[in-house]
C-alpha positions in Angstrom: 7.0 1.9 -9.4 9.9 3.8 -7.9 13.2 2.1 -7.3 14.5 3.2 -3.9 17.3 0.8 -3.2 19.4 2.4 -0.5 18.0 5.9 -1.2 16.1 8.0 1.3 12.7 8.9 0.1 11.1 12.1 1.4 7.7 12.0 3.1 6.0 14.1 0.5 7.4 12.0 -2.4 6.4 8.8 -0.6 2.9 10.1 0.1 2.6 11.0 -3.6 3.6 7.5 -4.6 1.1 6.0 -2.2 -1.6 8.4 -3.6 -1.0 7.0 -7.0 -1.4 3.4 -5.8 -4.6 4.3 -4.0 -6.0 5.6 -7.3 -4.9 2.3 -9.0 -6.8 0.3 -6.4 -9.9 2.5 -6.8 -9.7 2.0 -10.6 -9.3 -1.8 -10.1 -12.4 -1.9 -8.0 -14.5 -0.9 -11.1 -13.5 -4.1 -12.9 -13.8 -6.5 -9.9 -16.6 -8.8 -8.7 -18.5 -7.7 -5.6 -16.8 -10.1 -3.3 -13.4 -8.6 -3.9 -14.5 -4.9 -3.9 -14.8 -4.7 -0.2 -11.3 -6.0 0.3 -9.9 -3.6 -2.2 -11.8 -0.7 -0.6 -10.2 -1.7 2.8 -6.8 -1.7 1.2 -7.3 1.8 -0.3 -8.7 3.1 3.0 -5.8 1.8 5.0 -3.3 3.2 2.5 -5.1 6.6 2.6 -4.9 6.6 6.4 -1.2 5.7 6.3 -0.6 8.5 3.7 -2.3 11.1 5.9 -0.4 10.0 9.0 2.8 10.1 7.0 2.2 13.7 5.9 1.6 14.7 9.5 5.1 13.4 10.3 6.9 15.8 8.0 8.3 17.9 10.9 10.2 14.7 12.0 11.4 13.8 8.5 15.0 14.6 9.1 15.3 12.4 12.2 17.6 9.4 11.4 15.1 7.0 13.0 12.2 8.3 10.9 14.4 8.1 7.8 15.2 4.4 8.6 11.5 3.7 9.2 10.6 5.3 5.9 13.2 3.2 4.1 11.7 0.1 5.6 8.2 1.2 4.8 9.1 2.0 1.2 10.5 -1.6 0.8 7.2 -3.0 2.1 5.3 -0.6 -0.2 7.1 -2.1 -3.2 5.7 -5.5 -2.2 2.2 -3.9 -1.9 2.6 -2.4 -5.4 3.8 -5.7 -6.8 0.9 -7.6 -5.3 -1.6 -5.0 -6.7 0.0 -5.3 -10.2 -0.5 -9.0 -10.1 -4.1 -8.5 -9.0 -4.7 -6.0 -11.8 -3.3 -8.5 -14.4 -5.6 -11.2 -13.0 -8.8 -9.1 -12.8 -8.6 -6.5 -15.5 -10.8 -7.2 -18.5 -8.8 -7.8 -21.7 -11.0 -6.3 -24.4 -13.7 -9.0 -24.1 -17.2 -8.1 -25.2 -18.5 -9.4 -21.8 -15.9 -8.2 -19.4 -17.9 -8.9 -16.3 -18.4 -12.5 -17.3 -14.7 -13.0 -18.1 -13.7 -11.5 -14.7 -16.0 -13.8 -12.8 -14.7 -16.8 -14.7 -11.1 -15.7 -14.1 -11.9 -15.1 -10.4 -13.4 -18.5 -9.9 -10.2 -20.1 -11.2 -7.9 -17.7 -9.4 -9.7 -17.0 -6.1 -6.8 -18.4 -4.0 -4.3 -16.3 -6.0 -6.4 -13.2 -5.6 -6.8 -13.7 -1.8 -3.0 -14.3 -1.5 -2.2 -11.1 -3.2 -4.8 -9.1 -1.2 -3.5 -10.6 2.0 0.1 -9.9 1.0 -0.8 -6.3 0.4 -2.8 -6.0 3.7 0.1 -7.5 5.7 2.6 -5.2 4.2 0.4 -2.1 4.7 0.1 -3.1 8.3 3.8 -3.6 8.5 4.5 -0.2 7.0 2.2 1.5 9.6 3.8 -0.4 12.5 7.4 0.3 11.3 6.7 4.0 11.2 4.5 4.2 14.3 7.1 2.3 16.5 9.9 4.6 15.4 7.9 7.8 16.0 6.9 6.4 19.4 10.5 5.8 20.2 11.5 9.3 19.2 8.7 10.8 21.4 9.7 8.6 24.3 13.4 9.4 23.9 12.8 13.2 23.6 10.4 13.2 26.7 13.1 11.5 28.7 15.8 14.0 27.6 13.6 17.1 28.5 
C-alpha cells in the first residue's frame, strides 16, 4: 500500500496500484464462499473500469484540477485497500486441512463484518469515480466556454 500523503501520484502509477488491488480481489475470490464471490467480482470490475478510464485521462494529467481529483481518489483508494486487507484476513484460509469449511464457519460468524468491508470498498470506489469524473467534466465545460 503506497503512502501518498500530500504527494501527487501520476495516473500511470495510480493505475498500476489499482491493477495490483484488482489482482488481490481476484485471488481472494478463490477462497471465498459463493455468496461473496459475486460482490468481489463486482468490486474488481468497477476498479478495472475506473483504471481504464483513468488511463484515458493521461493527456489531462498535468491539469491542477485533475491532480487534485487524483489526490482525493488516492485517499479513497487507501480506504478501499484497507477494507480489502481486512476482508482477506477474515476470509483467507489459515493452513486448515478443510479450508472451505473453515471459511464458511468464519463467514457465518463474520457476515456483517464482511458486508461492511465490501460496502466500504464499493462506496469509496464510487466516490473515486465521481471525484475524477466531476473534475474532468468541469475542465471540459470550462475549456468549451473559453474557446
